[in-house]
N, C-alpha and C positions, 0 to 999 in steps of 0.2 A: 716708647723707651727703642732706640736702637739694639742690634745685637751686641754691639759692645759695652753699651750701658747695661744691657741685661747681664751680661757675665760677670761687671764691677758690681751689680745689684745682689746676685748671685754669691759672690766671695763674702762682699759686707757682709751680708745675713749670714752667711757660715763663720765669720770671724768674729762676730759679736756676740754671737749664741754659742761657740764652740768656750770663748773666753767667758762669757758669764756661766756658763755649764762649770768648767772647771773651778771657777771661783767658789762655786756651791761645794764639789766635790772634794775640793785639796785643800781650802781653808773652812769655809763658812760651817759646814757641817761636822767637822773633827771639834772645831773650836767652842761651839754652841752644846758639844757633849764634854768635850774635857773641863770648860769654865761653866757652862749653862746649866751643868746637871748639878745638884749637891750631893755628893756621893755620901756622906753623912747622915745624911736624914732624909736623903729622896726628896725627888721633886725639882722643877726648872726653876731658876731663879728668874727675877724680873728684868735684870738689867746687869751690863758690864760695865764699869768703869772706862774711860777713855784709854787706860792702858790694857785693857782685857781680861780684869780682875773681876770676878763673881760679886755683886752685892748681895751677902745673904742676910742681910737685915731688912730687905725691904719687905711688906706684905705680899703676897702672892695672889694676882686675880686668877680666879679659874679658867677664864677667855686665855688665857697667856698658856697657862698649863696644857689647855686643850690644843691650840695652834701649834705647839712645839711636838703634840703629838702627832697632828696634822704632818706637819712638818719632815718628820722624821719617817712615818710612816709612807709619804708619798714619794721621798728619795729613797726609799728601798723596792718600792714598786716599780720605779725606774729605771732601778740599775744602778743607780747611782753612789747607792751607799750601804751595801746588804747591812751592815750593820744596825741600820734603822730599825728593821723588823724590831730586833730586840730591847732598841731604846722606846722604840712607842709603845711596846708591850709592858716594859717597866713604867714609863710614864704613866700609860692607863692605869695600871694596877695602884699606882698612887695617889690617880685623880679619885678612884671609886673607893679606894680605903678610906679616904681623909676630905671629900667633899659630898659625897652622895649620903644624904640623910644624916649628917651628925647628930642632930637634934630629933631625930625620928621623923621627922616630916617628909615629903616625896620632892623630889628635887636636889639640886644641886646649891650650894653655898655661895655667893659671890665671892669672897675675900678668906684667906686663912693667913695665919703666920708659919714662919720656919717651921715650927713645931708641929703643924698641921691642924691646930687649935683654930677655931670659927673666931673670924673677927666680924664678919658682917653676913649674917645670915638672910638675903634677901636671896629670892630666886628670880634671876635677871634672863630675860628673854635673850637678849644679846648674847650672854653667856652660855644659855642653852642649845641656841645655834651652832656654835663651836665646836660646844662637847658632840651635838650629832653629827658634826663634820667630822670629826677625829674617829669617830665610831664606825662611820661607812666606810673611811678610807682605809682603818684598821681591820674592819669586814672585808673588804675588797682585795686586801692584799693577804690574808691570813685564812678566811673562812672560818674563821672559830665561832663556834655555835655560843658560846658563852657571850660575844661580842653581838653577837645576832641576839641574842636576849636582851642587854642591855639596850639597843638601836629598841627593841621592841616597848621594854619597860617607859624607857626617853618618850617615845610614841604616844604612850598612852598617857605619861604627866603633861604633856604638850596639848595633847587635846582634850583632856576633861579638868587642865587646870589655867590655862594661861589661853585659851580660845575669848575671844573679845565677840560680843552680840553685835558690834559694828562691822565686824569683819576683819582677818589678821588675828596677829595677837597682842595681848596687852605688854605692857612694858614688865610685867614683874609681879610678882607676890613680896609685899604689899603691891597694890596697883599704882602707878605714878603716873603725872601728867608734868610737859606735855607728852601726846605720843609724837613718837619719832619714826621715819620712816628706816632709818638705819636696820633694825633690828629684823623688819621685816624682809630687806632685801637680803641680810644673810641667811634669815631661815628659809629664803627661796633657793640660797646655794647650797644649803644641807638638804632640802630638800631635794634636788638635782643630784647631789653626789649618791645620798641614798636610794633615789632610785636607781642609778645606774649600778650600786654595789648591791641591791638587795632584787630587784626587779619587781618590789611590790609595788600594784597601783596605787595604792593609797598614800603613796608619795608625790607620785606624780599628779593625781586629784589635789593635792596641799600646793602644792607648785601652780598648778592653773588657778587656785583660789586666790594665791600670793597675785597671781601675774593679773586677775581681774581688779584688784585694788590698786595695784600700780595705775592700769591704765583709767581706771573711774576716780581714785581719790591722790593718791601720790603725783605724779605727771599731770603738769598743766598744758593742756595741750595747744591753749592759745597764745601762752607765753614761751614755748617749750624748753620749760625749766621743771626741774624734780624738786619737790617741797622738801621739807627737813622736818619742819615741827606742826604739830595738829591738835585741833580739842577730841576731845572721848571719840566724837561722832566722826571722826576726819576731816573736819572744816579745818581750811589750810589757817595759820596763826599768819596773821600780815602784820610787818613788810618780811616778804619769803626771805629767808636765807638760800644762798645756794652754795652747795659745795661743789665744786668740778669735781674733785675725787670721785664721788659718789655718782654721779652722771655716767663719768666715763666707768665706773664697777658696772652700773647696771647695763651699758653697752653689752659687754663682755656676757654678765649673768644671761641677758636676754639671749642672746645668741645659743647659751645653752639650753634654755628651758625650747626655742625652737625645733633645737637637734632632738628633744625628748618627745614633743608633741605634735612635732608640724605644724606649731602656730606660725605665722609669718610676723616676724619682729622687725624687719627692715627698715620700715616709716620711723619707727622708734629710735630705733639704734641711729640712725642718720642725723636725726634731731638732736639729740641725746649728745651726739658726739662732737656736731655744731658748735652746741650750746654751750659746752664746757672747754671748748679750745677760745672762745673769748675770755677766760679769765689765767692771762697768762704774763710772767715779766721778758727782762728781756733776755733771758738765758733761754726760753723757751717752755720753762717747766710751769705746770699747774700750780697756781697760787690757791693758798687754803680756804677763802671762803669769797664768795661776792651778792650781786643782791637781785633781783628778777631782770635790773634794765642792762645787764652788764656791766656795772659797775664794779670796780673789787671792793670790798669793805677791809678784809686783811691782804697785806702784802708781804706775810707770811709765807714760807714754801717748806711742807712736810715730803718726808720721802714717800709716803705710801702712794699719794696719790699720783708721781710720777710712773709707779708698778702699773696702775689701773690704766692710766691714758695709753701706757705700751700693750694691755691687754685688749682694751679698746679696739685698737688698730691690728691687734691679730685677729682678733674677732671678725673685723671687718676684711683683713685678709683671707680667712678661711669662706668667709659667703663672696667672694670674688671681688671686691670693690677694687677698683683701677687706682695703683698707687698706694694701697693702704699698706701694703707690706714693705714699701719704702719707708712711711712714715713712722712704721714700726720699727724698724731697725734704729732710725734717727732717736726714737723715743728711748730705746733699750742703749743706745751711745750715751745719751743723757743721763739716764739713771748711773750708768756704771761714773760718768764723769763725774757729777757732782755730788754723789751719794757713798757710791762703792767704794772709792779708791783710800777707804780707812789706815790710817797706819796700822792698826789692827785689824791683819788680813781675815777676810771673813767679816768684818764688822760693818757699820754703817755710821752716817749720818744721819741724823733725824730731822733736823729743821733749822732753817736760815732765816734771817730778818731781811727789809730790802735792800739793805746794804752788802749783804752775803757774809753777813759775821754768821757764824754759828749759835744756835740760840739754846741746845740742848748738849752737855757735853758726855753723858752718858750713851750705853749703847743701849739701846731697848730691845728685848727678846721680841715684843709682840710684831715687830718688823719682818721678822724671819717668814711667816706665814704669807705676807704682799711678795717677796721678792722670790720664793723659790717657787711660786704658784706664776707669776710672769715669767721666771727663765722657763719652767717647765712646759709654759704655753707656746712660748717663743721656738724651742727645742723641737716639739710636736708640729707646729705649723709650717714656721719658718725654714727648718733645718732640710 
C-alpha cells in the first residue's frame, strides 16, 4: 500500500465507522427505546413492523431481553447513549422479575407473554449465555453489588445444573438432542465478558474448558470446518452442516480468548476465516448455510453473518494481519448498503433470497446485539 492508498484507507475507515456509529447514536438507540420498549407493561418487544411500530403481541424470548440489556449497557459504557444505563437497569429489573424462577425452580424460563406469564419453562443454555453476557456488561458499567450477586447465582446454576459429563454444557433442562456448537460458542463469549467484568479466574478457567471442546470436538481440523450438530458425546452428525456466520464469529471470539489467556489462536482463526469466505454470493455477503465440501446449501443471506464477518476481519486487523483492516471496511460498507439502509432509520433488513428479495418484513430486535457489537469493535480497532 503506497502513501496515497494509506491515506485513502484511513479516510474510508473513519468515514464508515463514523457513519455507522452515528446511525446507532442518532437513530437505532432512540428507536429501540421509543418503540422497542413496552412502556405500559415493561420489557422489550420482539420486533417492529416494516413501518417501525412495535409488535406487542409476539411472545418474548428471554435471550432477546438479555440482548437488548447488553446493547444499551454497551452503548452507555461507550459513552454513545448515557440513557442506556437507566434502560439497561430497567430491562434487567424486568428480566429478573418475570423470567427468573417463576415456577420456583432455579434458572430462567425460555419464553414469556406480554404480561410476563411463562409460556415455555425450558431452561435453555443459549438463553443463559446471553443472560450472563448482559449481567457482565451491566456490572462492568455500574459496579452494582446486586448485579455481581446475580452473576454468582447464575454461575452456580450453570455449573451445577447444565454441565455435561462429556464436556461443555447440555442444551438445557430438560436435556435435548442434537447438541449444538452454538450454545457453547455464546457461553465462551459470556465467560470472556464476565472475566473482563469481574476478574474472577473461574470464568477464564471455564473459557479454557470451552476452548478445549472447540479444538477437540467442534472444529474439524482436516476439513477446516466448524461442526454444528453433534451426538451427546460430541460425535459429529454427518453430513456436516456449515454456517459460515458461526465460523466468522469464532474468529472474533478466539481473538478474545487469546487476549485473556495468552493462548495462541492465529492458526485456527486463519483457517476458519478462509473457510467461511467460501460461502458467498455475487454481493460478497455470506450465505446462510453450506456443506463440508464448500458447496452452498442455502442461498439465503441473513443480516447477522455480515456483522460477524466484519468482526472477524476486525479481529485479524487487531492481530496485525496485512490487508485485514481494508477487508473489515469493505464488510462494514456491505453491511450498511444491504441491511442497514432501512426506510425506518435505526432499523434493518433481516434476510434476502437468492434473487435479492426480502424474506422477512419485520425488523427483529435480536439483531441489535450483532449490529452494535460489530460497530463497537470497528470503533475500537479501526478508528
